[in-house]
C-alpha positions, -999 to +999 in steps of 0.1 A: +018+225+919-014+207+910-014+224+876+022+212+869+013+177+880-017+176+856+005+187+827+030+161+835+004+133+836-011+145+802+023+144+786+030+110+801+000+095+784-001+116+752+035+111+741+033+073+740+000+074+722+015+097+696+045+074+692+023+043+689+002+056+660+013+041+626-001+038+590-001+006+570+024+011+540+010+006+505+012-030+494+018-042+530-004-062+554+002-058+592-004-087+615-010-075+651-003-103+676-019-095+710-003-108+743-031-134+746-022-148+712-051-134+693-044-117+659-056-088+639-050-081+602-046-046+590-042-040+552-049-002+552-054+028+574-038+036+608-032+013+637-016+015+672+007-008+690+000-011+728+021-025+755+032-061+745+013-061+713+037-070+684+033-059+648+045-080+619+048-063+585+041-086+556+050-075+521+021-083+498+037-072+465+042-097+437+078-109+435+096-133+412+122-159+422+143-178+395+158-212+399+186-225+376+187-263+374+205-291+356+181-318+347+192-353+335+168-362+307+159-396+293+187-395+267+213-390+295+219-354+287+220-327+314+198-299+302+202-263+317+167-253+327+157-219+343+123-218+360+108-187+377+080-186+404+060-154+404+037-148+434+031-131+468+021-138+503-016-146+509-024-131+542-058-142+557-070-152+591-065-188+580-029-184+570-017-162+599-006-190+621+013-207+592+031-174+584+040-169+621+054-204+623+072-208+590+082-173+579+113-159+595+109-124+611+136-098+608+140-063+621+140-036+594+139+002+594+106+016+583+099+054+584+125+059+611+113+030+633+125-005+637+098-030+629+095-068+624+091-078+588+082-113+575+104-119+545+090-136+514+125-140+501+135-162+531+102-181+530+107-190+493+144-200+499+137-221+529+102-236+522+094-233+485+126-235+465+133-272+469+097-280+461+098-260+429+131-277+419+118-312+426+086-308+407+104-293+377+129-322+376+101-347+380+082-333+350+111-326+326+134-356+332+112-382+313+115-361+281+141-366+254+161-334+251+149-328+215+113-330+226+115-304+254+113-272+234+084-284+212+065-292+244+075-262+264+040-248+269+027-282+280+056-286+304+052-251+320+015-258+325+022-291+342+048-276+365+024-248+376-005-272+382+016-295+403+033-267+423+000-249+431-015-282+442+015-288+465+013-254+481-024-259+488-017-293+504+009-278+527-014-248+534+014-224+526+004-187+528+013-179+492-005-172+460+010-182+427+005-157+399+025-178+373+054-201+367+077-195+337+103-215+320+128-188+310+156-209+295+162-244+281+196-251+268+221-278+262+255-280+281+282-260+264+300-290+248+268-305+234+256-271+223+288-266+204+285-299+187+249-293+178+258-259+163+286-275+143+261-301+129+236-274+122+262-253+103+272-284+083+235-290+074+231-254+064+263-257+042+249-288+026+216-270+018+236-241+003+257-265-018+226-283-030+209-250-039+240-240-059+242-274-077+205-272-085+209-237-099+239-249-120+218-278-134+190-255-142+213-231-160+229-260-180+195-272-189+184-238-201+217-235-222+211-269-237+175-260-246+187-227-261+214-245-282+188-270-294+164-242-305+193-225-323+202-258-340+166-262-351+166-227-365+199-234-384+184-266-398+153-248-410+174-221-426+196-247-443+165-265-457+151-232-469+184-224-487+185-259-502+149-254-515+159-221-530+189-236-547+167-264-562+143-237-576+172-218-591+187-250-606+154-259-623+151-224-637+185-224-654+177-239-688+204-245-714+192-215-734+196-192-704+230-206-696+241-200-733+230-164-733+249-158-700+280-173-716+276-150-747+272-119-725+303-129-706+323-133-738+312-099-751+323-083-719+357-100-721+361-089-757+354-053-748+383-052-724+413-032-737+438-058-727+420-088-741+433-100-775+422-136-771+386-146-767+381-181-753+350-198-766+337-227-745+331-260-762+294-257-757+295-227-781+308-248-810+292-282-803+261-289-824+230-277-807+250-254-785+255-217-786+259-218-824+223-228-829+214-202-803+231-175-823+214-187-856+181-187-839+187-152-825+198-139-860+166-154-875+145-137-849+163-103-855+156-105-893+120-114-887+116-084-864+132-061-890+109-074-918+079-069-896+089-033-889+095-027-926+059-037-935+046-012-911 
């Protein structure tokens, strides 16, 4: 009987101990809240939950939360701006009380057990989202819409600096990895108008390029025609010079001989019974003298050959 009682007592104490042993999941911090209000922070290894001790699981992984905003800028245009906070819980002994007060706890299933988890999602939505929206509007609204994109890096840096400073002032248990501006765009109607203007500008540029090319082509053609005209003028001058040289070389004697040769050829034709002698052939000093001179030359040549 005593042996049975001993086994029962051992099981009574061992089974609860076995059930209370847990391991901290990767990327998670566990806050152990004792009945007297004291806290313990476990970020690795095993832990046990005794009696009225409560364990709160805090997800320490980096997460991102986007915000889509409409911001009225200085030129009275509502810009569509998307900003994203990237960060995580910062669990230290100094931030535990803030986490316990401000972060909603919810029951979740973890490795077959129901545990209390502190949700970064809920904390961002309830405590951080409005602050991020307010700071983003405050920094972007003074800008003219055309100046937002060129100053995007400067704007992002200003939002991050102001947001981190505000989180520190409030002693919020979060760590900001970065803040991004993921989108900046005009409302649909204004966007459509701007695109139409841009298309018109591009069409004007295309037309100007075509006109410029046409002018250049016409200029090249005119230059080509001018060069061809110069070449024709040079050729004409050369031909004229040649004609002048020929005219100077055609003496009356040469012309008379040419006439005589032509008459001889005409007379040799079988159908020619009439020979036309030009006036120059019978005028004094004309072809008649030429023939006399030629006959005298022939006789002189024969006499010279006879002496030989």
